[in-house]
N, C-alpha and C positions, 0 to 999 in steps of 0.2 A: 732243299734238295730233298725228294721223295726216296723213301727208301724201299727197296724189294726184297725178300727173301726167298729163294727159289730151292725147294726140297725135291731133289730127283736121285734115284740111283745111277742114272748113265753120267759117268763123269764128262764125257765128251760134249755132250749136251749143255752140261753146267758150265764148262769153260767156254764154249761157243755163247752161250746166252749172257755170260757175266758181262764178257766183252762188247758185245752187242748194245746191251743196255747200259752200260757203263758209259759208253759214248753217246747216249741219248740224254744222260745227265743224272740219272740214277744212282744211288748207292747201293750197291748190289751186294749180298752176302748169300753164300750156296752151300748146301749141306747135303749129304746122301742118305740119310734115314730121317726115319719119321721121331727117332728119338732126339737125334741131335737138330732136327727142326723146332722140336717142342721146347728144347734148352735154347734154342737162340730166338724163339719167339718170346719166352719169359724173362730172359734177359733182356732185349728191347725190342718191343711189339713194333713190326714194319708196318708201314703204310700201304703195301701191297705183299701178299705171299701169294706163290706159285705151288701147288700141292700135284705129286705125282701121285695118281688113284694105285699105281700097284708099287709100294714101297717094299723094302724087304722084311720089315719088321713090323708093320699095321698097315692097314687098308687107308689109303689116304682120304676116304669120305669119312672114316669111322675118325681119325684125327681130325678134319676139318669140324666134325661133331663137338668134339672136345675143345678144340681152340676158339671157336665160334662163342661158345659159351662162356669161356673165360675170359674173352674180348668184352662181353656184353658185361660182365661183373665188375671187370677194372676200369668200365669206360673208355674202353681203346677201339677206336673206330679203324682197325685193319680191314682191308679189301681181299677176300680171299676168290683165287681162281683155281679150278682144279683139271687138271692135265689127264688124259686116258687114253690109251689106243684102243679103248673099245667105244666107239661112236654109236651108241644106242640111246633111245629115249629114254628108258629105264634109268640107267647109270645118270644121265642128265638131270632128270629131275628127282633123284634122291640127292644129288650133291648141292640143287639149289633149295631143296627143303632142309637140309642142314647148314645153311647159311651162306654157299657161294653166291657170290656177285656176278660169276658167269662161268663158263665152261669150255674147255680147249679139247681138242682131239690131236692125237699123235697121229704122225710127224708133225711136229708145229713148226710151223713156219715163222721165221724171228719177225718178218713186216708183220704177219698177224696178232703176234705176242704183244709187239711194241702198240698196236692200235688197242688191242684189249686192255691194256693198262692205261693208256692215255682216256680212253672211256670211261672206264671206273672212275679214277681220280677225278675227271670233270663232272660226273654223276654226282659223285661223293660230294664237291665244292658246291654244287648248285642244291644240293639236299641239305647242306648244313647253312648256305645261304639262306635259304628258306625256314629253316628252322629259327634262326637268329631274328629275322624279321618277325616271325609271328611271337619267338619270348619276348624282343625288345619293344616290338611295336611303335618306334621311333617316341617314347613316352616324354612327353612336354614340348616337342618340337614345332607342332602348330601354335600353341601358345605362345611361343618364344619367338615365333616368325609375326605374329599378330600381335606388333608391338606399337604402341603412340609416343614410346620414348625416345628421344633422340640418340641419348645417349646408348639404348642398345640396339638401336636400328644402325648405329656405327659401328658395335660390335660384332653385328650380324654381317654387314658390308665387310668389313675385314676379314672377317672367318671367311667368308666365300673367295675372297681374293687368295689368302694362303691355301683354301683348298686346291686351287688350281697349281700348286706347287708340293708334288706328291713325297718328296723328300724333306722338307723343311720342318725342323721341330718347331713347335709350338709350346709356351707357356702362358696357363689361364691363371689369372690371378683376381681373388676376390673372395669376399666372406663367404662363409659357409652357408649353403642353401640357395646360392644365387644362380646355380644352374651352369656349372662348370661342363659338369659331364653331359649335359644336353647338347650345349656348344660346341663338345669334343665328338660328338656323334652327328652334329651338323656338318662339322669340317669333314670328316670320314665320309659321309655319305655323299659329298660333291667331289671327293678327289677320283680325277680320272686314274683307271689302273690300280685302285687300292677298294672302290666302294663295294666290289664283287666280292671281299674278300673280308677275313674277319676284323673285329672290333673287339679288342680282349682290354678287358679294365682289370685293374691292381690298387687296390686301397693299401697304399703302404704302412698305413697306423692299424690297419686292421689284423695283422699277422705279426706275430712274435721273430724278433729279429733273427732268430736262429733257423727260423725257417722259410725266410724270406728269401733268402739267396738260393736256395732249391726250387720254391715258387715260380720264382723270374727266371732264372737260368738251368732248371731241370737238375737232374744227378743221374749218375749212373751207378750199376748195381754194387752194392758192396761200400760205396761211398760212406756210408755211415751204419751203425748199428741198424737202424729199422731199414734200410734200402735193399728190401730184396729182389727189386727187380729195377729196370732204370725206367725213369720218367722224363716226359718231356717238358720245359720250361714255358712261362707264358710269350716268352719271347719268340720261341722257336713254334708256339701254336698261333702267334699272330704273323706269322712269315707272309708277306705280299701286300698285308692290311695295316692295322694301326693298334699300336699299345698304347694304352692310354694309363697313365701313373698318377693315381690321386694322392693327395696329401703328399706329394714328392720331399716335404722340408721335413719329413719324420725317418728319410734313409739315415743309417748310420756311416760314420766315415768308409768303411772298409767296403761298404756295396755302393757308396758314391764313387769310391775308385773303380770298381770294377765295372759299375754302368759307364761311366765315362772310356772306359779301353772299349767298350762294347759300341757304344756310339762312335769312337773316333775311328776305328777299325772295321766297323760294322761286321764284326766277328764277335763269338763268344766261346766260352768252354762250359760244358755241364760240370756240377760239381762232381768231383771224382775222375774228371775226363782229361783225355789226352790230346783231344783233335778240336781242331776250331771247326766252328759251324758258321753259317752266313748269317746275317740278320737285317734281313732286307725289311726293314719296317717302319713307320714313321712314328716318332715318337710324341706323343702332345702328355705334357706336364703341368698338373694345376696344385696349386697350393693356396690356403687362406694366411698364410705368412708374408712378410716382406722379406723375399729371399737376401736383398740387398743387404738387408739389417743383419741376417743370419750369418751372410759371409764375412759383415765387418766383424760380427761377434766369434768368428774362427768356427761356428756350426755347419757351413755349408761350404762347399769346393768352389772359389771364383771359378776355375776351369770347366767344372759341370754346370755351374749357374751359366756362363756364357756358351757353352753348348747345347742347353735347355732353352735358352733367352733368344734364340735366333728372331722369333716374331712374337710378341706380347700383346696380350689381349686383357684388359682388366673389365672384369664384369661389375657393373654399378651396384650396389643393394636395393633393395625393394622399396625403402624409404626413400629413395633419390628417382624412383620410377612411379610414384603413386597412381598416374593415370593409368597405369597397367592393371591395377587392382582389380577393379571390379570384371573385367573381361576374364583376367586371369582366375578370379575366385568362382565363375559360373562354370570355366573350364574345368577347373579341379573339382567342383561340386559333381558333375557330369560323371568323371572317372570313378570318385569315391562312390557314388551313387551305385554306378554299374557293379564295381567288386563287391559292395554291401547287399547287391539284390534289390535296391530300393530304387521307388522313382525318384527322378531327380528332382529336386526343390526348388522355387525360386530364390532369390534375393531381394530381401523387403529393401524398399530406400533407406529405412531406419539403420539397418543391418550394415548397408554400404557404408552410410556415414560413418558407423562405427570403427568397420573396416580400413576406412580410408584415413583416420586418426589415429591408426596405431603405427609406431616406429618399427616393428618386426626386427628384433634381434637377430631371430633364427632366420631372417629372409622368408621365400617360397617355401622352406620346408616346414617352417612354423607357421604358415599360411594355411599350408593343407593340412596341418594337424589341426589347428583351431577348427578347421571346417569338418573335419572327420569326426571331432567332439561332437560340434552344434548339429550334423546330421543324426547324429546317436542320441544326442539329448531330445531333439526337435520332432513334435509327431503332427505338426502343420506340414502344409504344403508350401511353405515360406520360411528361410531362415529369417529370425528375428533375433533383435539385441539381447533377450534372455537366453538365447542358448550360445552366445559368444562368449569363451572363457579365453581373454587376454591376459598378457603378461603375469601368469601363475605365480614366477617367482622375478619379484623387484631384487634390483641390483643393492648392493650392500651400500648404506648411506656414506657420506663423506665422513671420515673421522673413522669409520669401522676398524681400521688398524693402524695403531701408531706407535712409534718405537720409543720406548721409555728407558733413559739410560741412569743406572744409579752413579751418585757423583762417587767420581774418581774411579768408577768400574771402567772394564773392557766392554766394548759394545760387541752385541751378539753376532755371531756369524751369519752368513749369508743364508747356510743350510737351516741355522736353527729358524731366520727369520721365515722361511719358504715353507718350514714344518708347520710354526704359528699359523701363519695366514692361511694354509690348507686346512688346518683344523678348525679356526674361526668360519671359514666359509662353508666345510661340511655340516658345522652346527648350525648355520644360519638355512643353508639347504635340507635340511634334515637328513642329512645321510646320503643325499641324491648325487651323486658322481658324476651323472651325465649334466644334471644342472651346474655343478662346477665347473666342468668343463666348458660349457658353455660361457660362463660368466668370465673365465680365465682365457675364452678364446683359444682353446687349446683342443687337443682331440681327447676321446676318452681313453685311451690306451695309456697317454702321457699321464694323467691324473691317477690312474690305475698303479701306475708304476711307482709314481711318489708316494703313494699310499703305503705300498709295500717296502721300498727302500726304508721310509721313515718309520715303518711301522705303527702307521697312525690308525690307532682305535676308530673303528666308525660308530658315531651319535647313534642311540635308538631312535627308529623311524616312529 
C-alpha cells in the first residue's frame, strides 16, 4: 500500500483529501504545519508528500528543498508535489528545481490530485525498473539458457512453468556457485504481473542475526536504540515483485517462525510496529544445504520447509554438465575482459581440455575465478594451460582427523571434536577461513562464528 503525507493548513481540505485518497487505497497522514510535516517525514518517509506553498511557519518550497535533500541522503525515494494558490511559471520552476515531481494549483480538484499521484508513482516505478535492468543486466542468464546439458534444460523448462504461477513459492537447491540466483531471476523475469516490479535479494548468511529481522521486516522509529527513524524492510520493498532469500538454511528459529507467519497470513509487522502490513510477494528461497536433513536434525521448521518447498528445483553441479564448460568459459571471459577493460581472449584447445578435466567444487563461481586469474596472468591473445591455476587448496587426505580414546578415559565431547577439527582445517588452509568454509560446505559467517565461539587463534599466514 502506497503512503501519502499531506501538509496543508486548511483543515477542511485535509479532511476531504484524506477521505478521497483513503478510498483510492492509499495510507494517508495529514498535518497542518511545516514543523509537523518535517517530523512526520522523518518518522516515516511516505511514498508521496504533498506540500502547500503557503504554510503558517515556513515556505513550502523552502521545506521542499530541505526534505528532498534529506531524502537523497537517506536513500528515500519520496515523490514531492507542491500545491499553491499562485499559478505562475516562476513558482512552478522554483519548485521543480528544488526537487518537486509535479506542481498543483489551488483550489485543487480531488480528481486531478488522484491522477497526479498515480502518474508520479507510475513514473517512479518505471524509473526504478530501468535502473534495476541497468544494474542487473540479467547476469549469466544468456549463458544459463544456452545449455547443452539435459539436466539444466529440465531445470529451465520447469522454472518457466512455475513462472506462470505468480504466487507459488519456489525452493532452489544446489551446491554453492551453481547459479541459483540466476534461475531466480529467470523465474521473476517471466512471471506475469511481477516481472515489471522489483526482485529484491537477501543473503541470510551475510547479515548478523540481530540485524536480519530489521532488514527483512523493517522497523519503526524508536524500536531499538539506533532506530532514529522508521525503515522499510526488504519484504515491503519487494511488494508486487519477488523476494529472493539466499542461504535460507541460515535463518535462526525465531526468524523462521516470523517468516512462516508472514507467508501464511500474507501480512507482517515491522520491528516495534503494531499494525499489520500486506506482503504481496513471491518468495524464492535457495540453499546449498539439504533442508530435509536440517528438519530431521531439528534445525529447520518442518512447516516452514513445506511452505517454501511448494515447487522444488535442484540445480546440477558443473561437474555433471561438463558439456557446458567451453561455451560458459567463453561467455565468462567476455564479461571479465569487459570489466577489466581488456580485449577478450580466445581459449586454446589445450586450455579447454584442462578446464574440462577439473571437478570444480566451487562450480561456476570457481570457474569464473579461475578465468579471471588466467586473464590477469595471460599476456597473449589466448588463454593457455600455463595461466590456469586449478584446485589451489586440496581437500585434506583420508585419515586427516581421527579420534583417539585413552584406555578407560571418557570420549571427547562433540564441541571438543568440532574445535579440534576446525583448528586442523585452519592450519591446513593457512588460516584462510573462506577456504575452510568451502571445504566444510558451509557459509563464511558460520565458520567465523565457530572460531569466535571456541576462541580459536588463527595460524599465521
